[in-house]
N, C-alpha and C positions, 0 to 999 in steps of 0.2 A: 660412298653412295648410300642414300637413305633406304631403309627397308620399306618395301611396299606395304601400305596399310590395308588391313582387312576391311571388308565392306561394313558400313555403319549398321548397327543393330539396335533394336529397341530394348533397353534394359530398365525401363521405367517401372516395371512391375516388381523389381527387386527393391527391398526396403532401403531408404536413403542411407541408413547407418552402415550398410554393408555393400552398397552398390559399387562404389569406387574400388573397394578391395576385391570384389569378384571380377570386375572388368580387368583389373591389372593382372590378377592371377590367370585369367583366361588368356590374355594376350601373351604373358610369359610362357604359359604352357603351349600355346600355339607355336611360338618360335622355337621352343625346346624340341617339339616334334619335328619342326622343319630342319633343325640342325641334326637330329637323329636320323631322319630320312636321308639326308645328304651323306651322313657317315655310312649308312648301309649301302648307299649307291656306290660309294668308293671302295669300302673295305668288306662289305658283306654280300657282295654280288657274285657275278660269275668269275671264273678263273681268267677269262680274257681281259677283264678290267684290271685285275691284280697284276697280270703279266705286263699290261701297258704301263701301269704305275712303276713297276720295277724297271722297265726299260727306259722310262723317262727320267726319274729322279728317285732311286730306291732309298737313299738315306733320308731325304726330305720327307717322303711319304711314310716311311717307317716311323720317324719321329712324330709326324702329324697324327698318325693313327693312335698312338698312345696318349698324346696330349689331348686330342679330341675326345677320346673315351673318358679320360679323367675329368675333363671339363663338363661333360654330360652328367657324370656322377655328382660333381659339385652342384650343378643346377638342380638335379633331383633332390639332393639333400637339403639345399637351401629352401626348396618349396615345402619340404616335409619336416622341417625342424620344429622345435617347440614354439609355442605362441609368443614366448618372451624369454629373453636371456639378460641377466644382470639388470633387471628392471626396465628393459626396453622392449617394446613390442616388435615382433617380426612379421613381415608380410608372408604368411604361410597358409597352407590349406586349412589348418586347424582354426584360423581366424573366422572362416565361414561358419564354423560351429560356435566358437566363442562369442561372436558378435550377433548371432542369431537370437531373436526373441523366442526362446524355446517354449514359453507358455503359449504363445500364439501359434507356433509351428512345432508341436510336440512330435508328430510323426516324422517330419524331416529331421529333427534332432536325433531321433533314434536311428534313422537310416544312415546318417552321417557317422554315428558311432560305429555302426557295422562296417561301413566302407573304410573307416579309419583303421580298423583291425587289419584289413587286407593291405592297406598302405604300409603300416608298421611291419607287417610280416615280410613284405617284398623289399622294403627299403632298409631294413635293419642291418643287413650285411653291407650294403652300400655305405651306410653311415659309419660303420666300423672301419671300412677301407678309407673313407674320407678322413676320419679322425686320426687314424694311425699311419696313413701313408701319404695322402694327397695334401690335405690342409695342414697337417702337423707331421713332424718327423719323430714318431715314436721310436725311442732308442731300442727297446726290446724287440720291436717288430723289425727294425732295420738290421739288427744283429742276429735275427732268427732265433730269439730266445723263447718264443711261444711254441707250445707243443703243436698247435695248429697254426701254420704260417698265414700271414695276411697276403693273400694272393691277388691276382689281377681280377678283372671284371669280365664276365662273358656277355655276349649280346643278349642271351636269354635273361640274364639278371636285369638288364635295362628294359627289355620288352615287358617283363613281368611287372616291374615297378611302374612303368608308364601306363600299363593297362589298369592297374589299381588306382593310379592318380586320375586317369580319365573317368573311371567309374565314380570316384568321389565327386569330382567337379560336375559331371553330368547329372548326378543325383540332385545336386543343388540347382543346377540350371533347369532341369526338367520341372522342378517344383514351381518355378516362377515364370519360365519362358515357354513351357510346353514343348520343348525341343532339346535335342542333344547336339553337341558340337563334334563333328568327325575330325578330331585332332590328328589322327593317324592318316588322314587323307589329304593333309595340307599340301598344296602345290606351290612351287615358286617359279617365277619366270626364268631365272637363271640358276639352275641347281647344279649338283655335282656332275650330272650327265653332260652339261654344257662343257665343263672342263674336260671330261673324258673325250668328247667329240673333237675338241680342239687339239688335245694331245695326240689323238689318233691321226688327225689331219697333218699335224706338224711332223710326226714320225714318218708318215707316208711320203712327205714331200721334202725330206732332208736331202741335201745335195748328193750324198753318197748313195742314197736310195735311187735318185733319178739317174745317176751315172751308171749304176749297175743294171738298170731296167732296159 
């Protein structure tokens, strides 16, 4: 099933040299928030939802939780990596600064530098985890050789990183479009709560449930 497309917006005020880059980053960040919102609906909500998942398919949802979290880490890191690696440009946040005509927009350039400091601060640990555990199998990390082990990721780590990324992107957006995007308010027609409702209905209507009632 194709993902629903966001409403059409006017990006014409963004310079031609950077417009497509910004639109793509905004779209990717929107869907990243959508996936994170669904993760929180399943695994970061109330105890009743977690109980329902454990009653339905505990092994599956247990694996899904860790895979989903690692995937979000990968997406965050891919958006906040260096502008280029091995001579090839990457579609990352820093391109909004690199491609910007900073002689024409000096104030925006300085604001993006400030925002980037927050991005690096919140994403640095995630990048270490990505490099040593998720994307690569660091032998010393796997064997526990480091004095400080490479541990898992907390929901706060993700929330802090996304907040810093939103601030960076919205700083750029505000300069050209006079508005910010409420990425963290993204809504989907069929989100994780749809699954929760169907699981609840299925459990309540299982044959043994009906026979015992």
